[in-house]
py3Dmol code that shows the C-alpha trace and the ligand (Angstrom):
import py3Dmol

protein = """\
ATOM      1  CA  MET A   1       0.003   0.011   0.036  1.00  0.00           C
ATOM      2  CA  ASN A   2       1.171   3.580  -0.698  1.00  0.00           C
ATOM      3  CA  SER A   3       2.228   5.694   2.142  1.00  0.00           C
ATOM      4  CA  PRO A   4      -0.007   8.654   2.671  1.00  0.00           C
ATOM      5  CA  LEU A   5       2.987  11.023   2.730  1.00  0.00           C
ATOM      6  CA  GLU A   6       6.323  10.485   1.124  1.00  0.00           C
ATOM      7  CA  ALA A   7       9.303  12.845   0.433  1.00  0.00           C
ATOM      8  CA  ARG A   8      11.653  11.174  -1.992  1.00  0.00           C
ATOM      9  CA  SER A   9      15.173  12.667  -2.238  1.00  0.00           C
ATOM     10  CA  LEU A  10      13.471  15.997  -1.962  1.00  0.00           C
ATOM     11  CA  SER A  11      15.381  19.239  -2.477  1.00  0.00           C
ATOM     12  CA  LEU A  12      13.781  22.676  -2.218  1.00  0.00           C
ATOM     13  CA  ASN A  13      15.010  26.080  -3.092  1.00  0.00           C
ATOM     14  CA  ARG A  14      13.601  29.475  -1.947  1.00  0.00           C
ATOM     15  CA  GLU A  15      14.645  32.400  -3.940  1.00  0.00           C
ATOM     16  CA  LYS A  16      17.610  30.370  -5.302  1.00  0.00           C
ATOM     17  CA  ASN A  17      18.786  29.456  -1.822  1.00  0.00           C
ATOM     18  CA  ALA A  18      18.745  25.775  -1.080  1.00  0.00           C
ATOM     19  CA  VAL A  19      16.560  25.063   1.910  1.00  0.00           C
ATOM     20  CA  LEU A  20      16.045  21.426   1.687  1.00  0.00           C
ATOM     21  CA  ASN A  21      18.683  18.981   0.430  1.00  0.00           C
ATOM     22  CA  ASN A  22      17.948  15.326  -0.581  1.00  0.00           C
ATOM     23  CA  VAL A  23      15.461  14.573   2.168  1.00  0.00           C
ATOM     24  CA  SER A  24      13.595  11.273   2.243  1.00  0.00           C
ATOM     25  CA  PHE A  25      10.926   9.941   4.585  1.00  0.00           C
ATOM     26  CA  THR A  26       7.494   8.309   4.649  1.00  0.00           C
ATOM     27  CA  VAL A  27       4.719   8.607   7.040  1.00  0.00           C
ATOM     28  CA  ALA A  28       2.519   5.499   7.201  1.00  0.00           C
ATOM     29  CA  GLN A  29      -1.276   5.571   7.673  1.00  0.00           C
ATOM     30  CA  GLY A  30      -2.228   6.310  11.357  1.00  0.00           C
ATOM     31  CA  GLU A  31       1.291   7.374  12.119  1.00  0.00           C
ATOM     32  CA  ILE A  32       2.450  10.520  13.853  1.00  0.00           C
ATOM     33  CA  PHE A  33       5.750  11.680  12.387  1.00  0.00           C
ATOM     34  CA  ALA A  34       7.357  14.892  13.812  1.00  0.00           C
ATOM     35  CA  LEU A  35      10.118  16.787  12.018  1.00  0.00           C
ATOM     36  CA  LEU A  36      12.193  18.519  14.572  1.00  0.00           C
ATOM     37  CA  GLY A  37      14.581  21.303  13.812  1.00  0.00           C
ATOM     38  CA  GLY A  38      15.856  24.714  14.826  1.00  0.00           C
ATOM     39  CA  ASN A  39      14.911  28.131  13.232  1.00  0.00           C
ATOM     40  CA  GLY A  40      15.315  27.985   9.398  1.00  0.00           C
ATOM     41  CA  ALA A  41      15.955  24.147   9.183  1.00  0.00           C
ATOM     42  CA  GLY A  42      13.420  23.807   6.483  1.00  0.00           C
ATOM     43  CA  LYS A  43      10.386  22.443   8.479  1.00  0.00           C
ATOM     44  CA  SER A  44       7.713  24.734   7.220  1.00  0.00           C
ATOM     45  CA  SER A  45       9.046  24.700   3.675  1.00  0.00           C
ATOM     46  CA  THR A  46       8.602  20.824   3.746  1.00  0.00           C
ATOM     47  CA  LEU A  47       4.963  21.187   4.662  1.00  0.00           C
ATOM     48  CA  LEU A  48       4.478  23.673   1.890  1.00  0.00           C
ATOM     49  CA  ALA A  49       5.897  21.304  -0.622  1.00  0.00           C
ATOM     50  CA  PHE A  50       3.227  18.708   0.292  1.00  0.00           C
ATOM     51  CA  LEU A  51       0.646  21.252  -0.361  1.00  0.00           C
ATOM     52  CA  GLY A  52       2.078  22.077  -3.772  1.00  0.00           C
ATOM     53  CA  PHE A  53       3.084  25.582  -2.762  1.00  0.00           C
ATOM     54  CA  LEU A  54       6.735  24.898  -3.308  1.00  0.00           C
ATOM     55  CA  GLU A  55       7.879  22.911  -6.335  1.00  0.00           C
ATOM     56  CA  PRO A  56      10.773  20.487  -5.746  1.00  0.00           C
ATOM     57  CA  ALA A  57      14.243  21.537  -7.117  1.00  0.00           C
ATOM     58  CA  ALA A  58      14.939  17.868  -7.212  1.00  0.00           C
ATOM     59  CA  GLY A  59      13.176  14.755  -6.072  1.00  0.00           C
ATOM     60  CA  GLU A  60       9.477  14.653  -5.354  1.00  0.00           C
ATOM     61  CA  VAL A  61       6.737  14.700  -2.798  1.00  0.00           C
ATOM     62  CA  LEU A  62       4.058  12.152  -2.985  1.00  0.00           C
ATOM     63  CA  VAL A  63       0.537  12.106  -1.396  1.00  0.00           C
ATOM     64  CA  ASN A  64      -1.123   8.729  -1.425  1.00  0.00           C
ATOM     65  CA  GLY A  65       1.437   7.546  -3.820  1.00  0.00           C
ATOM     66  CA  GLU A  66       0.805  10.259  -6.351  1.00  0.00           C
ATOM     67  CA  SER A  67       3.373  13.022  -7.211  1.00  0.00           C
ATOM     68  CA  VAL A  68       1.914  16.300  -5.848  1.00  0.00           C
ATOM     69  CA  GLY A  69       3.084  18.026  -8.971  1.00  0.00           C
ATOM     70  CA  LYS A  70       0.913  15.987 -11.097  1.00  0.00           C
ATOM     71  CA  ASP A  71      -2.361  16.634  -9.200  1.00  0.00           C
ATOM     72  CA  ILE A  72      -2.085  19.458  -6.661  1.00  0.00           C
ATOM     73  CA  ALA A  73      -5.878  19.532  -6.192  1.00  0.00           C
ATOM     74  CA  ALA A  74      -5.957  15.939  -5.277  1.00  0.00           C
ATOM     75  CA  ALA A  75      -3.198  16.432  -2.776  1.00  0.00           C
ATOM     76  CA  ARG A  76      -4.820  19.428  -1.221  1.00  0.00           C
ATOM     77  CA  SER A  77      -8.139  17.686  -0.838  1.00  0.00           C
ATOM     78  CA  ALA A  78      -6.531  14.891   1.027  1.00  0.00           C
ATOM     79  CA  ILE A  79      -4.784  17.231   3.466  1.00  0.00           C
ATOM     80  CA  ALA A  80      -5.884  19.541   6.300  1.00  0.00           C
ATOM     81  CA  TYR A  81      -3.135  22.043   7.166  1.00  0.00           C
ATOM     82  CA  LEU A  82      -2.735  23.993  10.379  1.00  0.00           C
ATOM     83  CA  PRO A  83      -0.409  26.851   9.864  1.00  0.00           C
ATOM     84  CA  GLU A  84       1.492  28.274  12.777  1.00  0.00           C
ATOM     85  CA  ALA A  85      -0.908  31.134  13.206  1.00  0.00           C
ATOM     86  CA  ALA A  86      -4.492  29.933  12.575  1.00  0.00           C
ATOM     87  CA  ALA A  87      -5.757  31.419   9.437  1.00  0.00           C
ATOM     88  CA  LEU A  88      -9.282  32.360  10.576  1.00  0.00           C
ATOM     89  CA  TYR A  89     -11.217  35.571  10.605  1.00  0.00           C
ATOM     90  CA  GLY A  90     -11.308  37.613  13.793  1.00  0.00           C
ATOM     91  CA  HIS A  91     -14.592  39.373  12.877  1.00  0.00           C
ATOM     92  CA  MET A  92     -16.496  36.155  12.623  1.00  0.00           C
ATOM     93  CA  THR A  93     -17.612  33.771  15.380  1.00  0.00           C
ATOM     94  CA  ALA A  94     -16.341  30.198  15.611  1.00  0.00           C
ATOM     95  CA  TYR A  95     -19.529  29.037  13.889  1.00  0.00           C
ATOM     96  CA  GLU A  96     -19.224  31.592  11.117  1.00  0.00           C
ATOM     97  CA  ASN A  97     -15.598  30.628  10.583  1.00  0.00           C
ATOM     98  CA  LEU A  98     -16.500  26.986  10.242  1.00  0.00           C
ATOM     99  CA  ASP A  99     -19.346  27.720   7.879  1.00  0.00           C
ATOM    100  CA  TYR A 100     -17.176  29.946   5.705  1.00  0.00           C
ATOM    101  CA  PHE A 101     -14.097  27.779   5.468  1.00  0.00           C
ATOM    102  CA  LEU A 102     -16.020  24.387   5.058  1.00  0.00           C
ATOM    103  CA  ASP A 103     -18.023  26.035   2.229  1.00  0.00           C
ATOM    104  CA  LEU A 104     -14.694  27.062   0.573  1.00  0.00           C
ATOM    105  CA  ALA A 105     -13.494  23.485   0.895  1.00  0.00           C
ATOM    106  CA  GLY A 106     -16.590  22.301  -0.749  1.00  0.00           C
ATOM    107  CA  LYS A 107     -18.165  20.650   2.240  1.00  0.00           C
ATOM    108  CA  SER A 108     -21.238  21.245   4.317  1.00  0.00           C
ATOM    109  CA  ALA A 109     -22.125  20.238   7.972  1.00  0.00           C
ATOM    110  CA  SER A 110     -24.897  20.886  10.440  1.00  0.00           C
ATOM    111  CA  LYS A 111     -24.706  22.947  13.580  1.00  0.00           C
ATOM    112  CA  ALA A 112     -24.855  19.664  15.479  1.00  0.00           C
ATOM    113  CA  ASP A 113     -21.627  18.615  13.490  1.00  0.00           C
ATOM    114  CA  TYR A 114     -19.954  21.874  14.493  1.00  0.00           C
ATOM    115  CA  ASP A 115     -20.785  21.333  18.075  1.00  0.00           C
ATOM    116  CA  LYS A 116     -19.513  17.783  17.986  1.00  0.00           C
ATOM    117  CA  ALA A 117     -16.151  19.036  16.477  1.00  0.00           C
ATOM    118  CA  LEU A 118     -15.976  21.863  18.921  1.00  0.00           C
ATOM    119  CA  ASN A 119     -16.682  19.492  21.828  1.00  0.00           C
ATOM    120  CA  ARG A 120     -13.841  17.323  20.676  1.00  0.00           C
ATOM    121  CA  VAL A 121     -11.440  20.180  20.852  1.00  0.00           C
ATOM    122  CA  ALA A 122     -13.040  21.443  24.089  1.00  0.00           C
ATOM    123  CA  LEU A 123     -13.844  24.936  22.882  1.00  0.00           C
ATOM    124  CA  PRO A 124     -16.273  26.265  25.633  1.00  0.00           C
ATOM    125  CA  ASP A 125     -19.870  26.563  24.771  1.00  0.00           C
ATOM    126  CA  GLU A 126     -20.104  30.242  25.635  1.00  0.00           C
ATOM    127  CA  ALA A 127     -17.301  31.139  23.300  1.00  0.00           C
ATOM    128  CA  ARG A 128     -18.668  29.697  20.032  1.00  0.00           C
ATOM    129  CA  SER A 129     -20.941  32.543  19.156  1.00  0.00           C
ATOM    130  CA  ARG A 130     -18.322  35.145  20.094  1.00  0.00           C
ATOM    131  CA  ARG A 131     -16.032  36.722  17.465  1.00  0.00           C
ATOM    132  CA  LEU A 132     -12.551  35.255  17.350  1.00  0.00           C
ATOM    133  CA  GLN A 133     -10.885  38.618  18.008  1.00  0.00           C
ATOM    134  CA  SER A 134     -11.792  38.084  21.726  1.00  0.00           C
ATOM    135  CA  TYR A 135     -10.189  34.599  21.715  1.00  0.00           C
ATOM    136  CA  SER A 136      -6.901  33.545  23.251  1.00  0.00           C
ATOM    137  CA  LYS A 137      -4.356  31.902  20.866  1.00  0.00           C
ATOM    138  CA  GLY A 138      -5.302  28.415  22.325  1.00  0.00           C
ATOM    139  CA  MET A 139      -9.003  29.040  21.553  1.00  0.00           C
ATOM    140  CA  ARG A 140      -8.177  30.024  17.867  1.00  0.00           C
ATOM    141  CA  GLN A 141      -6.107  26.909  17.572  1.00  0.00           C
ATOM    142  CA  LYS A 142      -8.948  24.788  18.839  1.00  0.00           C
ATOM    143  CA  THR A 143     -11.252  26.330  16.244  1.00  0.00           C
ATOM    144  CA  ALA A 144      -8.761  25.601  13.480  1.00  0.00           C
ATOM    145  CA  ILE A 145      -8.455  22.025  14.658  1.00  0.00           C
ATOM    146  CA  ALA A 146     -12.250  21.689  14.653  1.00  0.00           C
ATOM    147  CA  LEU A 147     -12.258  22.928  11.116  1.00  0.00           C
ATOM    148  CA  ALA A 148      -9.614  20.347  10.248  1.00  0.00           C
ATOM    149  CA  LEU A 149     -11.647  17.644  11.846  1.00  0.00           C
ATOM    150  CA  LEU A 150     -14.796  18.656   9.936  1.00  0.00           C
ATOM    151  CA  ARG A 151     -13.083  18.446   6.687  1.00  0.00           C
ATOM    152  CA  GLU A 152     -12.528  14.741   7.350  1.00  0.00           C
ATOM    153  CA  THR A 153      -9.179  14.561   5.490  1.00  0.00           C
ATOM    154  CA  PRO A 154      -6.961  11.438   5.835  1.00  0.00           C
ATOM    155  CA  ILE A 155      -3.991  13.591   6.358  1.00  0.00           C
ATOM    156  CA  LEU A 156      -3.149  16.374   8.828  1.00  0.00           C
ATOM    157  CA  LEU A 157      -0.167  18.690   8.545  1.00  0.00           C
ATOM    158  CA  LEU A 158       0.670  20.686  11.668  1.00  0.00           C
ATOM    159  CA  ASP A 159       3.176  23.630  11.823  1.00  0.00           C
ATOM    160  CA  GLU A 160       4.314  24.339  15.369  1.00  0.00           C
ATOM    161  CA  PRO A 161       0.856  23.345  16.665  1.00  0.00           C
ATOM    162  CA  THR A 162       1.570  24.010  20.398  1.00  0.00           C
ATOM    163  CA  SER A 163       3.566  27.274  20.242  1.00  0.00           C
ATOM    164  CA  GLY A 164       1.897  29.719  22.487  1.00  0.00           C
ATOM    165  CA  LEU A 165      -0.358  27.270  24.182  1.00  0.00           C
ATOM    166  CA  ASP A 166      -0.440  26.890  27.970  1.00  0.00           C
ATOM    167  CA  PRO A 167       0.685  23.405  29.380  1.00  0.00           C
ATOM    168  CA  VAL A 168      -2.928  22.212  29.883  1.00  0.00           C
ATOM    169  CA  ALA A 169      -3.849  23.157  26.302  1.00  0.00           C
ATOM    170  CA  ILE A 170      -0.634  21.373  25.122  1.00  0.00           C
ATOM    171  CA  ASP A 171      -1.628  18.095  26.927  1.00  0.00           C
ATOM    172  CA  GLU A 172      -5.093  18.301  25.574  1.00  0.00           C
ATOM    173  CA  PHE A 173      -3.794  18.957  22.072  1.00  0.00           C
ATOM    174  CA  HIS A 174      -1.351  15.978  22.352  1.00  0.00           C
ATOM    175  CA  ASP A 175      -4.306  13.683  23.490  1.00  0.00           C
ATOM    176  CA  LEU A 176      -6.358  14.854  20.566  1.00  0.00           C
ATOM    177  CA  VAL A 177      -3.672  14.241  18.017  1.00  0.00           C
ATOM    178  CA  LYS A 178      -3.037  10.824  19.344  1.00  0.00           C
ATOM    179  CA  ASN A 179      -6.851  10.003  19.137  1.00  0.00           C
ATOM    180  CA  LEU A 180      -6.906  11.202  15.599  1.00  0.00           C
ATOM    181  CA  ALA A 181      -3.948   8.941  14.684  1.00  0.00           C
ATOM    182  CA  SER A 182      -5.612   5.918  16.488  1.00  0.00           C
ATOM    183  CA  ALA A 183      -8.666   6.584  14.320  1.00  0.00           C
ATOM    184  CA  GLY A 184      -6.499   6.283  11.212  1.00  0.00           C
ATOM    185  CA  GLN A 185      -5.423   9.815  10.381  1.00  0.00           C
ATOM    186  CA  THR A 186      -1.875  10.317   9.171  1.00  0.00           C
ATOM    187  CA  ILE A 187      -0.132  13.189  10.835  1.00  0.00           C
ATOM    188  CA  LEU A 188       3.034  15.072   9.932  1.00  0.00           C
ATOM    189  CA  MET A 189       3.970  17.815  12.394  1.00  0.00           C
ATOM    190  CA  VAL A 190       6.872  20.151  12.508  1.00  0.00           C
ATOM    191  CA  THR A 191       8.212  21.776  15.700  1.00  0.00           C
ATOM    192  CA  HIS A 192      11.204  22.799  17.488  1.00  0.00           C
ATOM    193  CA  ASP A 193       9.770  21.531  20.719  1.00  0.00           C
ATOM    194  CA  VAL A 194      11.753  18.353  21.574  1.00  0.00           C
ATOM    195  CA  TYR A 195       9.580  17.502  24.591  1.00  0.00           C
ATOM    196  CA  GLY A 196       6.374  17.873  22.622  1.00  0.00           C
ATOM    197  CA  ALA A 197       7.617  15.904  19.654  1.00  0.00           C
ATOM    198  CA  CYS A 198       8.664  12.938  22.017  1.00  0.00           C
ATOM    199  CA  GLN A 199       5.414  13.025  23.819  1.00  0.00           C
ATOM    200  CA  VAL A 200       3.206  12.652  20.767  1.00  0.00           C
ATOM    201  CA  ALA A 201       5.140  11.227  17.807  1.00  0.00           C
ATOM    202  CA  ASP A 202       5.696   7.604  16.800  1.00  0.00           C
ATOM    203  CA  ARG A 203       8.763   8.719  14.955  1.00  0.00           C
ATOM    204  CA  VAL A 204      10.827  11.882  15.175  1.00  0.00           C
ATOM    205  CA  GLY A 205      13.201  13.054  12.421  1.00  0.00           C
ATOM    206  CA  LEU A 206      15.906  15.669  13.032  1.00  0.00           C
ATOM    207  CA  LEU A 207      16.220  18.275  10.335  1.00  0.00           C
ATOM    208  CA  ARG A 208      19.252  20.437  10.387  1.00  0.00           C
ATOM    209  CA  ARG A 209      20.032  23.048   7.720  1.00  0.00           C
ATOM    210  CA  GLY A 210      17.851  21.361   5.195  1.00  0.00           C
ATOM    211  CA  GLN A 211      19.129  17.874   5.892  1.00  0.00           C
ATOM    212  CA  LEU A 212      17.692  14.879   7.727  1.00  0.00           C
ATOM    213  CA  VAL A 213      20.405  13.987  10.219  1.00  0.00           C
ATOM    214  CA  GLY A 214      18.809  11.455  12.410  1.00  0.00           C
ATOM    215  CA  SER A 215      15.627   9.696  13.395  1.00  0.00           C
ATOM    216  CA  PHE A 216      14.106   8.098  16.356  1.00  0.00           C
ATOM    217  CA  ALA A 217      11.205   5.616  16.756  1.00  0.00           C
ATOM    218  CA  ALA A 218       8.863   4.741  19.653  1.00  0.00           C
ATOM    219  CA  GLU A 219       9.283   1.071  20.347  1.00  0.00           C
ATOM    220  CA  ASN A 220       7.375  -1.602  22.336  1.00  0.00           C
ATOM    221  CA  GLY A 221       4.699   0.889  23.298  1.00  0.00           C
ATOM    222  CA  GLU A 222       7.157   3.292  24.983  1.00  0.00           C
ATOM    223  CA  ARG A 223       7.365   6.886  24.173  1.00  0.00           C
ATOM    224  CA  ILE A 224      10.480   8.230  22.479  1.00  0.00           C
ATOM    225  CA  ASP A 225      13.129   9.079  25.072  1.00  0.00           C
ATOM    226  CA  THR A 226      13.315  12.955  25.302  1.00  0.00           C
ATOM    227  CA  GLU A 227      16.760  12.933  26.783  1.00  0.00           C
ATOM    228  CA  THR A 228      18.255  10.949  23.866  1.00  0.00           C
ATOM    229  CA  VAL A 229      16.552  13.207  21.321  1.00  0.00           C
ATOM    230  CA  HIS A 230      17.487  16.319  23.174  1.00  0.00           C
ATOM    231  CA  ALA A 231      21.118  15.304  23.353  1.00  0.00           C
ATOM    232  CA  ALA A 232      21.297  14.507  19.592  1.00  0.00           C
ATOM    233  CA  PHE A 233      19.476  17.722  18.794  1.00  0.00           C
ATOM    234  CA  ALA A 234      21.799  19.911  20.791  1.00  0.00           C
ATOM    235  CA  GLU A 235      24.778  18.101  19.437  1.00  0.00           C
ATOM    236  CA  ARG A 236      23.603  18.586  15.858  1.00  0.00           C
ATOM    237  CA  GLU A 237      22.768  22.177  16.411  1.00  0.00           C
ATOM    238  CA  THR A 238      26.162  23.049  17.771  1.00  0.00           C
ATOM    239  CA  ALA A 239      28.117  20.870  15.336  1.00  0.00           C
TER     240      ALA A 239
END
"""
ligand_1 = """\
31
ATP
N 8.954 33.324 1.875
C 10.311 33.054 1.798
N 11.065 33.450 0.891
C 12.372 33.171 0.770
N 13.072 32.308 1.719
C 12.294 31.881 2.711
C 10.873 32.231 2.828
N 10.458 31.560 3.972
C 11.509 30.841 4.530
N 12.573 31.058 3.790
C 13.944 30.563 4.015
O 13.857 29.160 3.939
C 14.709 28.518 4.920
C 13.775 27.466 5.598
O 12.801 28.137 6.256
P 11.647 27.383 6.997
O 10.514 28.363 7.276
O 11.087 26.175 6.123
O 12.261 26.784 8.203
P 11.628 26.308 9.530
O 12.459 25.128 10.011
O 10.244 26.135 9.526
O 12.035 27.534 10.574
P 11.245 28.199 11.794
O 11.377 27.157 13.002
O 12.036 29.413 12.008
O 9.843 28.393 11.333
C 15.180 29.617 5.781
O 16.559 29.873 5.439
C 14.332 30.862 5.430
O 14.990 31.964 5.541
"""
view = py3Dmol.view(width=600, height=400)
view.addModel(protein, "pdb")
view.setStyle({"model": 0}, {"cartoon": {"style": "trace"}})
view.addModel(ligand_1, "xyz")
view.setStyle({"model": 1}, {"stick": {}})
view.zoomTo()
view.show()
């Protein structure tokens, strides 16, 4: 069976600068893969390649076994993407945002469906009819995740999903991501949070200056050891 996500000897340039160099990985169905790296390592660029916003300089990106370049629309319809800052409208309520963005994605859902998704992300009832400009970052993030859930895509791409969230919201978010993966969703997240990556991921890849320089996998039902990854990360960053 094809992997939902695959980078095959992928190189990317941005404004003629090489930002990713010969990177290969796959993410299997129901797996959580975290790409860990410092600022400018190429994490966000990797996600943009899967969405067809950046064209490979060499190699390719595949979604469900199909080269993204061949059918960008197919790739995008299989993927829900959470950028670092949730791209939602402040002057609309949570319900209105869900309505508007689902409509854009060519989907429709009932208010009961909205409430079900908002319950799953634990957005308080009283907030749902308030404009997002009064929300905290965590509440905006929850709304964005609810939207991703409602799109019912098989693949989820997350860019720094927990940055700016408080510890309780981070734990809730990790639980939610693990539940989604258990239900079969394939998840690729990028982060510079070593602890968070080890908490949630089945596999962690270390990206440094555009190259994949290490990887770690959870084994025997244990979580990936944070200390080991942290040591490798620190060593690579200072090398
Ligand atoms: N819009 C852009 N135009 C040109 N170069 C860019 C652009 N965005 C990012 N880059 C460059 O691409 C390289 C990789 O950036 P990218 O955002 O993928 O890294 P990142 O690992 O996600 O970093 P961060 O943790 O800081 O978000 C960096 O050198 C960055 O300067």
